TIPALO-729877 format. One record per atom (N, C-alpha, C): residue number from 1; chain; atom name; x, y, z. Coordinates in steps of 0.2 Angstrom, whole numbers, plus 5000, padded with zeros to 4 digits. Layout:
! TIPALO-729877
ATOM   num   chaine   atome     xx     yy     zz
ATOM   NUM        A      CA      X      Y      Z
...
***
This chain:
! TIPALO-729877
ATOM   num   chaine   atome     xx     yy     zz
ATOM     1        A       N   5964   5405   5040
ATOM     1        A      CA   5965   5413   5039
ATOM     1        A       C   5966   5416   5046
ATOM     2        A       N   5971   5420   5047
ATOM     2        A      CA   5972   5423   5054
ATOM     2        A       C   5967   5429   5054
ATOM     3        A       N   5963   5430   5059
ATOM     3        A      CA   5959   5436   5060
ATOM     3        A       C   5963   5441   5064
ATOM     4        A       N   5964   5447   5062
ATOM     4        A      CA   5967   5452   5066
ATOM     4        A       C   5962   5456   5069
ATOM     5        A       N   5962   5457   5076
ATOM     5        A      CA   5957   5461   5080
ATOM     5        A       C   5956   5468   5077
ATOM     6        A       N   5950   5470   5077
ATOM     6        A      CA   5949   5477   5075
ATOM     6        A       C   5953   5482   5079
ATOM     7        A       N   5954   5481   5085
ATOM     7        A      CA   5957   5486   5089
ATOM     7        A       C   5964   5487   5087
ATOM     8        A       N   5967   5481   5085
ATOM     8        A      CA   5974   5481   5083
ATOM     8        A       C   5975   5484   5076
ATOM     9        A       N   5970   5483   5071
ATOM     9        A      CA   5970   5486   5065
ATOM     9        A       C   5969   5494   5065
ATOM    10        A       N   5965   5496   5070
ATOM    10        A      CA   5964   5503   5071
ATOM    10        A       C   5970   5506   5074
ATOM    11        A       N   5973   5503   5078
ATOM    11        A      CA   5980   5506   5081
ATOM    11        A       C   5985   5506   5075
ATOM    12        A       N   5985   5501   5071
ATOM    12        A      CA   5990   5501   5066
ATOM    12        A       C   5989   5507   5061
ATOM    13        A       N   5982   5508   5059
ATOM    13        A      CA   5981   5514   5055
ATOM    13        A       C   5982   5520   5058
ATOM    14        A       N   5981   5521   5065
ATOM    14        A      CA   5983   5527   5068
ATOM    14        A       C   5990   5528   5068
ATOM    15        A       N   5994   5523   5069
ATOM    15        A      CA   6001   5524   5069
ATOM    15        A       C   6004   5526   5063
ATOM    16        A       N   6001   5523   5057
ATOM    16        A      CA   6003   5525   5051
ATOM    16        A       C   6001   5533   5049
ATOM    17        A       N   5995   5535   5052
ATOM    17        A      CA   5993   5542   5051
ATOM    17        A       C   5998   5546   5055
ATOM    18        A       N   6000   5544   5061
ATOM    18        A      CA   6004   5548   5065
ATOM    18        A       C   6011   5549   5062
ATOM    19        A       N   6013   5543   5059
ATOM    19        A      CA   6020   5544   5055
ATOM    19        A       C   6019   5549   5049
ATOM    20        A       N   6014   5549   5046
ATOM    20        A      CA   6013   5554   5040
ATOM    20        A       C   6013   5561   5043
ATOM    21        A       N   6010   5562   5049
ATOM    21        A      CA   6009   5569   5052
ATOM    21        A       C   6016   5571   5054
ATOM    22        A       N   6020   5566   5057
ATOM    22        A      CA   6027   5568   5059
ATOM    22        A       C   6031   5570   5053
ATOM    23        A       N   6031   5566   5048
ATOM    23        A      CA   6034   5568   5042
ATOM    23        A       C   6033   5575   5040
ATOM    24        A       N   6026   5577   5040
ATOM    24        A      CA   6024   5583   5038
ATOM    24        A       C   6027   5588   5043
ATOM    25        A       N   6027   5587   5049
ATOM    25        A      CA   6030   5591   5054
ATOM    25        A       C   6037   5593   5053
ATOM    26        A       N   6041   5587   5052
ATOM    26        A      CA   6048   5588   5050
ATOM    26        A       C   6050   5592   5044
ATOM    27        A       N   6046   5591   5039
ATOM    27        A      CA   6047   5595   5033
ATOM    27        A       C   6045   5603   5034
ATOM    28        A       N   6039   5604   5037
ATOM    28        A      CA   6037   5611   5038
ATOM    28        A       C   6041   5615   5042
ATOM    29        A       N   6044   5611   5047
ATOM    29        A      CA   6049   5615   5052
ATOM    29        A       C   6056   5615   5050
ATOM    30        A       N   6057   5612   5044
ATOM    30        A      CA   6064   5611   5042
ATOM    30        A       C   6069   5608   5047
ATOM    31        A       N   6067   5603   5050
ATOM    31        A      CA   6071   5600   5055
ATOM    31        A       C   6077   5596   5052
ATOM    32        A       N   6082   5596   5055
ATOM    32        A      CA   6088   5592   5053
ATOM    32        A       C   6091   5587   5058
ATOM    33        A       N   6096   5583   5056
ATOM    33        A      CA   6098   5578   5061
ATOM    33        A       C   6101   5582   5067
ATOM    34        A       N   6099   5579   5073
ATOM    34        A      CA   6101   5582   5079
ATOM    34        A       C   6096   5587   5082
ATOM    35        A       N   6091   5589   5078
ATOM    35        A      CA   6085   5593   5081
ATOM    35        A       C   6081   5589   5085
ATOM    36        A       N   6078   5591   5090
ATOM    36        A      CA   6073   5587   5094
ATOM    36        A       C   6066   5587   5090
ATOM    37        A       N   6063   5581   5091
ATOM    37        A      CA   6056   5580   5088
ATOM    37        A       C   6052   5582   5094
ATOM    38        A       N   6045   5581   5093
ATOM    38        A      CA   6040   5582   5098
ATOM    38        A       C   6041   5577   5103
ATOM    39        A       N   6039   5579   5109
ATOM    39        A      CA   6040   5574   5115
ATOM    39        A       C   6034   5569   5114
ATOM    40        A       N   6034   5564   5118
ATOM    40        A      CA   6028   5559   5118
ATOM    40        A       C   6022   5562   5120
ATOM    41        A       N   6022   5567   5125
ATOM    41        A      CA   6016   5570   5128
ATOM    41        A       C   6014   5575   5122
ATOM    42        A       N   6018   5579   5119
ATOM    42        A      CA   6016   5583   5114
ATOM    42        A       C   6013   5580   5108
ATOM    43        A       N   6015   5574   5106
ATOM    43        A      CA   6012   5570   5101
ATOM    43        A       C   6005   5568   5103
ATOM    44        A       N   6004   5566   5109
ATOM    44        A      CA   5997   5564   5112
ATOM    44        A       C   5992   5570   5111
ATOM    45        A       N   5995   5576   5114
ATOM    45        A      CA   5990   5581   5114
ATOM    45        A       C   5989   5584   5107
ATOM    46        A       N   5994   5585   5103
ATOM    46        A      CA   5993   5588   5097
ATOM    46        A       C   5989   5584   5092
ATOM    47        A       N   5990   5577   5092
ATOM    47        A      CA   5987   5573   5087
ATOM    47        A       C   5981   5569   5089
ATOM    48        A       N   5980   5569   5096
ATOM    48        A      CA   5974   5566   5099
ATOM    48        A       C   5975   5558   5098
ATOM    49        A       N   5981   5556   5099
ATOM    49        A      CA   5981   5548   5099
ATOM    49        A       C   5984   5546   5106
ATOM    50        A       N   5984   5539   5107
ATOM    50        A      CA   5986   5537   5114
ATOM    50        A       C   5993   5536   5114
ATOM    51        A       N   5996   5535   5120
ATOM    51        A      CA   6003   5534   5120
ATOM    51        A       C   6005   5527   5117
ATOM    52        A       N   6001   5522   5117
ATOM    52        A      CA   6003   5516   5113
ATOM    52        A       C   6004   5517   5106
ATOM    53        A       N   6000   5522   5103
ATOM    53        A      CA   6000   5523   5096
ATOM    53        A       C   6007   5527   5095
ATOM    54        A       N   6008   5532   5099
ATOM    54        A      CA   6014   5536   5098
ATOM    54        A       C   6020   5531   5098
ATOM    55        A       N   6020   5526   5103
ATOM    55        A      CA   6026   5522   5104
ATOM    55        A       C   6027   5517   5098
ATOM    56        A       N   6021   5515   5095
ATOM    56        A      CA   6021   5511   5089
ATOM    56        A       C   6024   5515   5083
ATOM    57        A       N   6022   5521   5082
ATOM    57        A      CA   6024   5525   5077
ATOM    57        A       C   6032   5526   5077
ATOM    58        A       N   6034   5529   5083
ATOM    58        A      CA   6041   5531   5084
ATOM    58        A       C   6045   5525   5084
ATOM    59        A       N   6043   5519   5086
ATOM    59        A      CA   6047   5513   5086
ATOM    59        A       C   6049   5511   5079
ATOM    60        A       N   6044   5512   5074
ATOM    60        A      CA   6045   5511   5067
ATOM    60        A       C   6050   5515   5065
ATOM    61        A       N   6050   5522   5066
ATOM    61        A      CA   6054   5527   5064
ATOM    61        A       C   6061   5526   5067
ATOM    62        A       N   6062   5523   5073
ATOM    62        A      CA   6068   5522   5076
ATOM    62        A       C   6071   5516   5073
ATOM    63        A       N   6067   5511   5071
ATOM    63        A      CA   6070   5505   5067
ATOM    63        A       C   6073   5507   5061
ATOM    64        A       N   6070   5512   5057
ATOM    64        A      CA   6073   5514   5051
ATOM    64        A       C   6078   5519   5052
ATOM    65        A       N   6080   5521   5058
ATOM    65        A      CA   6086   5525   5059
ATOM    65        A       C   6084   5532   5058
ATOM    66        A       N   6078   5534   5058
ATOM    66        A      CA   6075   5541   5056
ATOM    66        A       C   6076   5545   5063
ATOM    67        A       N   6074   5542   5068
ATOM    67        A      CA   6074   5546   5075
ATOM    67        A       C   6078   5542   5080
ATOM    68        A       N   6080   5545   5085
ATOM    68        A      CA   6084   5541   5090
ATOM    68        A       C   6082   5544   5097
ATOM    69        A       N   6082   5540   5102
ATOM    69        A      CA   6080   5542   5109
ATOM    69        A       C   6086   5543   5112
ATOM    70        A       N   6087   5549   5115
ATOM    70        A      CA   6093   5551   5118
ATOM    70        A       C   6091   5553   5126
ATOM    71        A       N   6095   5550   5131
ATOM    71        A      CA   6093   5551   5138
ATOM    71        A       C   6093   5558   5139
ATOM    72        A       N   6088   5561   5143
ATOM    72        A      CA   6087   5568   5145
ATOM    72        A       C   6086   5573   5139
ATOM    73        A       N   6086   5570   5133
ATOM    73        A      CA   6084   5575   5127
ATOM    73        A       C   6078   5572   5124
ATOM    74        A       N   6076   5566   5125
ATOM    74        A      CA   6070   5564   5122
ATOM    74        A       C   6072   5561   5115
ATOM    75        A       N   6067   5562   5110
ATOM    75        A      CA   6068   5560   5103
ATOM    75        A       C   6071   5565   5099
ATOM    76        A       N   6076   5563   5095
ATOM    76        A      CA   6079   5568   5090
ATOM    76        A       C   6080   5565   5084
ATOM    77        A       N   6080   5569   5078
ATOM    77        A      CA   6081   5566   5072
ATOM    77        A       C   6088   5564   5071
ATOM    78        A       N   6089   5558   5068
ATOM    78        A      CA   6095   5555   5067
ATOM    78        A       C   6098   5556   5060
ATOM    79        A       N   6104   5555   5059
ATOM    79        A      CA   6107   5556   5052
ATOM    79        A       C   6104   5550   5048
ATOM    80        A       N   6101   5552   5043
ATOM    80        A      CA   6097   5547   5039
ATOM    80        A       C   6102   5542   5036
ATOM    81        A       N   6101   5535   5036
ATOM    81        A      CA   6106   5530   5034
ATOM    81        A       C   6102   5526   5028
ATOM    82        A       N   6104   5528   5022
ATOM    82        A      CA   6101   5524   5016
ATOM    82        A       C   6103   5517   5017
ATOM    83        A       N   6109   5515   5019
ATOM    83        A      CA   6111   5508   5020
ATOM    83        A       C   6106   5504   5024
ATOM    84        A       N   6104   5507   5030
ATOM    84        A      CA   6100   5504   5035
ATOM    84        A       C   6093   5503   5032
ATOM    85        A       N   6090   5508   5028
ATOM    85        A      CA   6084   5507   5025
ATOM    85        A       C   6084   5502   5019
ATOM    86        A       N   6089   5502   5016
ATOM    86        A      CA   6090   5497   5010
ATOM    86        A       C   6090   5490   5013
ATOM    87        A       N   6093   5489   5019
ATOM    87        A      CA   6093   5482   5022
ATOM    87        A       C   6086   5480   5023
ATOM    88        A       N   6082   5485   5026
ATOM    88        A      CA   6075   5483   5027
ATOM    88        A       C   6071   5481   5021
ATOM    89        A       N   6072   5485   5015
ATOM    89        A      CA   6069   5483   5009
ATOM    89        A       C   6072   5477   5006
ATOM    90        A       N   6078   5475   5008
ATOM    90        A      CA   6081   5469   5005
ATOM    90        A       C   6077   5463   5008
ATOM    91        A       N   6075   5464   5015
ATOM    91        A      CA   6071   5459   5017
ATOM    91        A       C   6064   5458   5014
ATOM    92        A       N   6061   5464   5012
ATOM    92        A      CA   6055   5465   5009
ATOM    92        A       C   6055   5462   5002
ATOM    93        A       N   6060   5463   4998
ATOM    93        A      CA   6061   5460   4992
ATOM    93        A       C   6062   5452   4992
ATOM    94        A       N   6066   5450   4997
ATOM    94        A      CA   6067   5443   4998
ATOM    94        A       C   6061   5439   5000
ATOM    95        A       N   6056   5442   5004
ATOM    95        A      CA   6051   5439   5007
ATOM    95        A       C   6044   5440   5002
ATOM    96        A       N   6044   5445   4998
ATOM    96        A      CA   6039   5446   4994
ATOM    96        A       C   6039   5442   4987
ATOM    97        A       N   6033   5441   4985
ATOM    97        A      CA   6033   5437   4978
ATOM    97        A       C   6032   5442   4972
ATOM    98        A       N   6037   5447   4972
ATOM    98        A      CA   6037   5451   4966
ATOM    98        A       C   6038   5448   4960
ATOM    99        A       N   6035   5449   4954
ATOM    99        A      CA   6036   5446   4948
ATOM    99        A       C   6043   5448   4945
ATOM   100        A       N   6046   5443   4943
ATOM   100        A      CA   6053   5444   4940
ATOM   100        A       C   6054   5450   4935
ATOM   101        A       N   6049   5450   4931
ATOM   101        A      CA   6049   5456   4926
ATOM   101        A       C   6049   5463   4929
ATOM   102        A       N   6046   5463   4935
ATOM   102        A      CA   6046   5470   4938
ATOM   102        A       C   6053   5472   4941
ATOM   103        A       N   6056   5467   4944
ATOM   103        A      CA   6062   5468   4947
ATOM   103        A       C   6067   5469   4941
ATOM   104        A       N   6067   5465   4936
ATOM   104        A      CA   6071   5466   4930
ATOM   104        A       C   6071   5473   4927
ATOM   105        A       N   6065   5476   4927
ATOM   105        A      CA   6063   5482   4924
ATOM   105        A       C   6066   5488   4929
ATOM   106        A       N   6066   5486   4935
ATOM   106        A      CA   6068   5491   4940
ATOM   106        A       C   6076   5491   4940
ATOM   107        A       N   6079   5486   4939
ATOM   107        A      CA   6086   5485   4938
ATOM   107        A       C   6088   5489   4932
ATOM   108        A       N   6085   5488   4926
ATOM   108        A      CA   6087   5491   4920
ATOM   108        A       C   6086   5498   4921
ATOM   109        A       N   6081   5501   4924
ATOM   109        A      CA   6080   5508   4924
ATOM   109        A       C   6086   5511   4928
ATOM   110        A       N   6087   5508   4934
ATOM   110        A      CA   6092   5511   4939
ATOM   110        A       C   6099   5510   4936
ATOM   111        A       N   6101   5505   4934
ATOM   111        A      CA   6108   5503   4931
ATOM   111        A       C   6110   5507   4925
ATOM   112        A       N   6105   5507   4920
ATOM   112        A      CA   6107   5510   4914
ATOM   112        A       C   6107   5518   4915
ATOM   113        A       N   6102   5520   4919
ATOM   113        A      CA   6102   5527   4921
ATOM   113        A       C   6109   5529   4925
ATOM   114        A       N   6112   5525   4928
ATOM   114        A      CA   6118   5526   4932
ATOM   114        A       C   6124   5527   4927
ATOM   115        A       N   6124   5524   4921
ATOM   115        A      CA   6130   5523   4917
ATOM   115        A       C   6133   5530   4915
ATOM   116        A       N   6129   5535   4914
ATOM   116        A      CA   6131   5541   4912
ATOM   116        A       C   6136   5544   4917
ATOM   117        A       N   6133   5543   4924
ATOM   117        A      CA   6137   5546   4929
ATOM   117        A       C   6143   5542   4931
ATOM   118        A       N   6143   5536   4929
ATOM   118        A      CA   6149   5532   4929
ATOM   118        A       C   6155   5534   4924
ATOM   119        A       N   6152   5535   4918
ATOM   119        A      CA   6157   5538   4913
ATOM   119        A       C   6160   5545   4915
ATOM   120        A       N   6155   5549   4918
ATOM   120        A      CA   6158   5555   4920
ATOM   120        A       C   6163   5555   4926
ATOM   121        A       N   6162   5550   4930
ATOM   121        A      CA   6166   5549   4936
ATOM   121        A       C   6173   5546   4933
ATOM   122        A       N   6173   5542   4928
ATOM   122        A      CA   6179   5540   4925
ATOM   122        A       C   6183   5545   4922
ATOM   123        A       N   6180   5550   4919
ATOM   123        A      CA   6184   5556   4916
ATOM   123        A       C   6187   5560   4921
ATOM   124        A       N   6184   5560   4927
ATOM   124        A      CA   6186   5565   4933
ATOM   124        A       C   6191   5561   4937
ATOM   125        A       N   6191   5555   4938
ATOM   125        A      CA   6195   5551   4942
ATOM   125        A       C   6198   5545   4939
ATOM   126        A       N   6204   5545   4938
ATOM   126        A      CA   6208   5540   4934
ATOM   126        A       C   6208   5533   4938
ATOM   127        A       N   6206   5533   4944
ATOM   127        A      CA   6206   5526   4948
ATOM   127        A       C   6199   5523   4947
ATOM   128        A       N   6194   5526   4944
ATOM   128        A      CA   6188   5523   4944
ATOM   128        A       C   6188   5517   4939
ATOM   129        A       N   6191   5518   4933
ATOM   129        A      CA   6191   5513   4928
ATOM   129        A       C   6195   5507   4930
ATOM   130        A       N   6201   5507   4932
ATOM   130        A      CA   6205   5501   4935
ATOM   130        A       C   6201   5498   4940
ATOM   131        A       N   6197   5501   4944
ATOM   131        A      CA   6194   5498   4950
ATOM   131        A       C   6188   5494   4947
ATOM   132        A       N   6185   5496   4942
ATOM   132        A      CA   6179   5492   4939
ATOM   132        A       C   6182   5487   4935
ATOM   133        A       N   6188   5488   4932
ATOM   133        A      CA   6191   5482   4928
ATOM   133        A       C   6193   5477   4932
ATOM   134        A       N   6195   5478   4938
ATOM   134        A      CA   6197   5473   4943
ATOM   134        A       C   6191   5469   4945
ATOM   135        A       N   6186   5472   4946
ATOM   135        A      CA   6179   5469   4948
ATOM   135        A       C   6177   5464   4942
ATOM   136        A       N   6178   5467   4936
ATOM   136        A      CA   6175   5463   4930
ATOM   136        A       C   6180   5457   4929
ATOM   137        A       N   6186   5457   4931
ATOM   137        A      CA   6191   5452   4930
ATOM   137        A       C   6191   5447   4935
ATOM   138        A       N   6187   5448   4940
ATOM   138        A      CA   6187   5443   4946
ATOM   138        A       C   6182   5438   4946
ATOM   139        A       N   6180   5436   4940
ATOM   139        A      CA   6175   5431   4939
ATOM   139        A       C   6178   5424   4941
ATOM   140        A       N   6174   5420   4945
ATOM   140        A      CA   6177   5413   4947
ATOM   140        A       C   6177   5408   4941
ATOM   141        A       N   6181   5404   4942
ATOM   141        A      CA   6182   5398   4937
ATOM   141        A       C   6177   5393   4939
ATOM   142        A       N   6171   5393   4936
ATOM   142        A      CA   6166   5388   4938
ATOM   142        A       C   6161   5387   4932
ATOM   143        A       N   6159   5381   4932
ATOM   143        A      CA   6154   5379   4926
ATOM   143        A       C   6147   5380   4928
ATOM   144        A       N   6146   5382   4934
ATOM   144        A      CA   6139   5383   4937
ATOM   144        A       C   6137   5390   4940
ATOM   145        A       N   6131   5392   4939
ATOM   145        A      CA   6129   5398   4942
ATOM   145        A       C   6128   5397   4950
ATOM   146        A       N   6134   5396   4953
ATOM   146        A      CA   6133   5395   4960
ATOM   146        A       C   6134   5401   4964
ATOM   147        A       N   6135   5401   4971
ATOM   147        A      CA   6136   5407   4975
ATOM   147        A       C   6142   5411   4973
ATOM   148        A       N   6147   5408   4971
ATOM   148        A      CA   6153   5412   4969
ATOM   148        A       C   6152   5416   4963
ATOM   149        A       N   6148   5414   4958
ATOM   149        A      CA   6147   5418   4952
ATOM   149        A       C   6142   5423   4954
ATOM   150        A       N   6137   5422   4958
ATOM   150        A      CA   6132   5427   4961
ATOM   150        A       C   6135   5432   4964
ATOM   151        A       N   6140   5431   4969
ATOM   151        A      CA   6143   5436   4973
ATOM   151        A       C   6148   5440   4968
ATOM   152        A       N   6151   5437   4963
ATOM   152        A      CA   6155   5441   4959
ATOM   152        A       C   6151   5446   4955
ATOM   153        A       N   6145   5443   4952
ATOM   153        A      CA   6141   5448   4949
ATOM   153        A       C   6138   5453   4953
ATOM   154        A       N   6136   5452   4959
ATOM   154        A      CA   6134   5457   4964
ATOM   154        A       C   6139   5462   4965
ATOM   155        A       N   6145   5460   4966
ATOM   155        A      CA   6151   5465   4967
ATOM   155        A       C   6152   5469   4961
ATOM   156        A       N   6152   5467   4955
ATOM   156        A      CA   6153   5471   4949
ATOM   156        A       C   6147   5476   4949
ATOM   157        A       N   6141   5474   4949
ATOM   157        A      CA   6136   5479   4949
ATOM   157        A       C   6135   5484   4954
ATOM   158        A       N   6137   5482   4960
ATOM   158        A      CA   6138   5486   4966
ATOM   158        A       C   6143   5492   4965
ATOM   159        A       N   6149   5489   4962
ATOM   159        A      CA   6154   5494   4961
ATOM   159        A       C   6152   5499   4955
ATOM   160        A       N   6149   5496   4950
ATOM   160        A      CA   6147   5500   4945
ATOM   160        A       C   6142   5506   4947
ATOM   161        A       N   6137   5505   4951
ATOM   161        A      CA   6133   5510   4953
ATOM   161        A       C   6136   5514   4959
ATOM   162        A       N   6140   5511   4963
ATOM   162        A      CA   6144   5515   4968
ATOM   162        A       C   6149   5520   4965
ATOM   163        A       N   6151   5519   4959
ATOM   163        A      CA   6156   5523   4955
ATOM   163        A       C   6152   5530   4954
ATOM   164        A       N   6146   5530   4954
ATOM   164        A      CA   6142   5537   4952
ATOM   164        A       C   6143   5542   4958
ATOM   165        A       N   6145   5539   4964
ATOM   165        A      CA   6145   5543   4970
ATOM   165        A       C   6138   5546   4972
ATOM   166        A       N   6133   5543   4970
ATOM   166        A      CA   6126   5545   4971
ATOM   166        A       C   6124   5541   4977
ATOM   167        A       N   6124   5543   4983
ATOM   167        A      CA   6123   5539   4989
ATOM   167        A       C   6116   5535   4988
ATOM   168        A       N   6110   5539   4987
ATOM   168        A      CA   6104   5535   4987
ATOM   168        A       C   6104   5530   4982
ATOM   169        A       N   6107   5531   4976
ATOM   169        A      CA   6107   5526   4971
ATOM   169        A       C   6112   5520   4972
ATOM   170        A       N   6117   5522   4976
ATOM   170        A      CA   6122   5516   4978
ATOM   170        A       C   6119   5512   4983
ATOM   171        A       N   6114   5514   4987
ATOM   171        A      CA   6111   5510   4992
ATOM   171        A       C   6106   5505   4989
ATOM   172        A       N   6104   5506   4983
ATOM   172        A      CA   6100   5502   4979
ATOM   172        A       C   6104   5495   4978
ATOM   173        A       N   6110   5495   4978
ATOM   173        A      CA   6114   5489   4976
ATOM   173        A       C   6113   5484   4982
ATOM   174        A       N   6112   5487   4988
ATOM   174        A      CA   6111   5482   4993
ATOM   174        A       C   6105   5478   4993
ATOM   175        A       N   6101   5480   4988
ATOM   175        A      CA   6095   5476   4987
ATOM   175        A       C   6096   5470   4982
ATOM   176        A       N   6102   5471   4978
ATOM   176        A      CA   6103   5466   4973
ATOM   176        A       C   6104   5459   4975
ATOM   177        A       N   6107   5458   4981
ATOM   177        A      CA   6108   5451   4984
ATOM   177        A       C   6102   5447   4984
ATOM   178        A       N   6097   5450   4987
ATOM   178        A      CA   6090   5446   4987
ATOM   178        A       C   6088   5445   4980
ATOM   179        A       N   6089   5450   4975
ATOM   179        A      CA   6087   5449   4968
ATOM   179        A       C   6090   5443   4965
ATOM   180        A       N   6097   5443   4966
ATOM   180        A      CA   6101   5438   4962
ATOM   180        A       C   6100   5431   4965
ATOM   181        A       N   6100   5430   4971
ATOM   181        A      CA   6099   5424   4974
ATOM   181        A       C   6092   5421   4973
ATOM   182        A       N   6087   5426   4973
ATOM   182        A      CA   6080   5423   4972
ATOM   182        A       C   6079   5420   4965
ATOM   183        A       N   6082   5423   4960
ATOM   183        A      CA   6081   5421   4953
ATOM   183        A       C   6087   5417   4950
ATOM   184        A       N   6092   5415   4955
ATOM   184        A      CA   6097   5411   4952
ATOM   184        A       C   6096   5405   4948
ATOM   185        A       N   6090   5402   4949
ATOM   185        A      CA   6089   5396   4946
ATOM   185        A       C   6087   5398   4938
ATOM   186        A       N   6085   5404   4937
ATOM   186        A      CA   6083   5406   4931
ATOM   186        A       C   6088   5409   4926
ATOM   187        A       N   6094   5409   4929
ATOM   187        A      CA   6100   5411   4925
ATOM   187        A       C   6102   5407   4920
ATOM   188        A       N   6104   5410   4914
ATOM   188        A      CA   6107   5406   4909
ATOM   188        A       C   6112   5410   4906
ATOM   189        A       N   6117   5406   4902
ATOM   189        A      CA   6123   5410   4899
ATOM   189        A       C   6127   5414   4904
ATOM   190        A       N   6127   5412   4910
ATOM   190        A      CA   6131   5416   4915
ATOM   190        A       C   6138   5417   4913
ATOM   191        A       N   6141   5412   4909
ATOM   191        A      CA   6148   5412   4908
ATOM   191        A       C   6150   5418   4903
ATOM   192        A       N   6145   5421   4900
ATOM   192        A      CA   6146   5427   4896
ATOM   192        A       C   6146   5433   4900
ATOM   193        A       N   6145   5433   4907
ATOM   193        A      CA   6145   5438   4911
ATOM   193        A       C   6151   5442   4912
ATOM   194        A       N   6157   5439   4912
ATOM   194        A      CA   6163   5442   4913
ATOM   194        A       C   6165   5446   4907
ATOM   195        A       N   6164   5443   4901
ATOM   195        A      CA   6165   5446   4895
ATOM   195        A       C   6161   5453   4894
ATOM   196        A       N   6154   5452   4896
ATOM   196        A      CA   6150   5458   4895
ATOM   196        A       C   6152   5463   4901
ATOM   197        A       N   6154   5461   4906
ATOM   197        A      CA   6156   5466   4911
ATOM   197        A       C   6162   5470   4909
ATOM   198        A       N   6167   5467   4906
ATOM   198        A      CA   6173   5470   4903
ATOM   198        A       C   6171   5474   4897
ATOM   199        A       N   6167   5472   4893
ATOM   199        A      CA   6165   5476   4887
ATOM   199        A       C   6161   5483   4890
ATOM   200        A       N   6157   5482   4895
ATOM   200        A      CA   6154   5488   4898
ATOM   200        A       C   6159   5493   4900
ATOM   201        A       N   6164   5491   4904
ATOM   201        A      CA   6169   5495   4906
ATOM   201        A       C   6173   5498   4901
ATOM   202        A       N   6174   5495   4896
ATOM   202        A      CA   6178   5497   4890
ATOM   202        A       C   6174   5503   4886
ATOM   203        A       N   6168   5501   4885
ATOM   203        A      CA   6163   5506   4882
ATOM   203        A       C   6163   5513   4886
ATOM   204        A       N   6162   5512   4892
ATOM   204        A      CA   6162   5518   4897
ATOM   204        A       C   6168   5522   4896
ATOM   205        A       N   6174   5518   4896
ATOM   205        A      CA   6181   5522   4896
ATOM   205        A       C   6181   5525   4889
ATOM   206        A       N   6178   5522   4884
ATOM   206        A      CA   6179   5526   4877
ATOM   206        A       C   6174   5531   4876
ATOM   207        A       N   6169   5532   4881
ATOM   207        A      CA   6164   5537   4881
ATOM   207        A       C   6158   5535   4876
ATOM   208        A       N   6158   5529   4875
ATOM   208        A      CA   6152   5526   4871
ATOM   208        A       C   6146   5524   4876
ATOM   209        A       N   6142   5529   4878
ATOM   209        A      CA   6137   5528   4883
ATOM   209        A       C   6132   5523   4880
ATOM   210        A       N   6129   5524   4874
ATOM   210        A      CA   6124   5520   4871
ATOM   210        A       C   6126   5513   4870
ATOM   211        A       N   6132   5512   4868
ATOM   211        A      CA   6135   5505   4868
ATOM   211        A       C   6135   5502   4875
ATOM   212        A       N   6137   5505   4880
ATOM   212        A      CA   6137   5503   4887
ATOM   212        A       C   6130   5501   4889
ATOM   213        A       N   6125   5505   4887
ATOM   213        A      CA   6118   5504   4889
ATOM   213        A       C   6116   5498   4886
ATOM   214        A       N   6117   5497   4879
ATOM   214        A      CA   6115   5491   4876
ATOM   214        A       C   6118   5485   4878
ATOM   215        A       N   6125   5485   4880
ATOM   215        A      CA   6128   5479   4883
ATOM   215        A       C   6125   5477   4890
ATOM   216        A       N   6123   5482   4894
ATOM   216        A      CA   6120   5481   4900
ATOM   216        A       C   6114   5477   4899
ATOM   217        A       N   6110   5480   4895
ATOM   217        A      CA   6103   5477   4893
ATOM   217        A       C   6104   5469   4891
ATOM   218        A       N   6109   5468   4887
ATOM   218        A      CA   6111   5462   4885
ATOM   218        A       C   6113   5457   4891
ATOM   219        A       N   6116   5460   4895
ATOM   219        A      CA   6119   5456   4901
ATOM   219        A       C   6113   5454   4905
ATOM   220        A       N   6108   5459   4906
ATOM   220        A      CA   6102   5457   4910
ATOM   220        A       C   6098   5451   4907
ATOM   221        A       N   6099   5450   4900
ATOM   221        A      CA   6096   5444   4897
ATOM   221        A       C   6099   5437   4899
ATOM   222        A       N   6103   5437   4904
ATOM   222        A      CA   6106   5431   4906
ATOM   222        A       C   6100   5427   4910
ATOM   223        A       N   6095   5431   4911
ATOM   223        A      CA   6089   5428   4915
ATOM   223        A       C   6084   5426   4909
ATOM   224        A       N   6082   5420   4910
ATOM   224        A      CA   6077   5417   4905
ATOM   224        A       C   6071   5422   4904
ATOM   225        A       N   6069   5422   4898
ATOM   225        A      CA   6064   5426   4895
ATOM   225        A       C   6065   5434   4896
ATOM   226        A       N   6071   5436   4898
ATOM   226        A      CA   6072   5443   4899
ATOM   226        A       C   6072   5447   4893
ATOM   227        A       N   6073   5444   4887
ATOM   227        A      CA   6072   5447   4881
ATOM   227        A       C   6065   5450   4880
ATOM   228        A       N   6060   5447   4883
ATOM   228        A      CA   6053   5449   4882
ATOM   228        A       C   6052   5455   4888
ATOM   229        A       N   6056   5456   4892
ATOM   229        A      CA   6055   5460   4898
ATOM   229        A       C   6059   5467   4897
ATOM   230        A       N   6065   5466   4895
ATOM   230        A      CA   6069   5472   4895
ATOM   230        A       C   6068   5476   4889
ATOM   231        A       N   6066   5482   4889
ATOM   231        A      CA   6064   5485   4882
ATOM   231        A       C   6070   5488   4879
***
């Protein structure tokens, strides 16, 4: 078992506390993208931490695209990028041993909740339904749940949620790739996927929200033991 030096643990805790303080500072002062953040020296003096702690905290925020270091201007707030953050969480999902049932529940909550807004988008924009139908029809001709089928399924579900035009929700779809590939071996009855995709689109087009939700839940049952998981 690897032993982490106490000094390193303390610095990590301090950097996390500083990150929380910076978040509070941003909210309280109503800072927006392009606004300057505190300088390194101001952080040291205001929060009573070392420069190494400041650099560790700001490095993490820079990695997430929350701040940006600009020559002669110091650190400024960057335009928040949900896609960049979702890429980070994609690694987290891929490397973490999350129970399958929890990931399935998360998908069920997000995707079934999105269907109302997809249906609303269809009513406002006549191009939404044909776009989803094209994605549904693009299933590969394969007898195995291989990468082609996985990528097809990812594309359909990404398109489904992106149709809501809700950016934070759409960014969730970038996490699906880790989910699909991680549990590919557990998939069953994948050949029914195309039919269910098409039926979901048809139900939304007809304004039958509850039917679309039911079909989506059935679709998630292509994972073994999903019936016990998806309420």
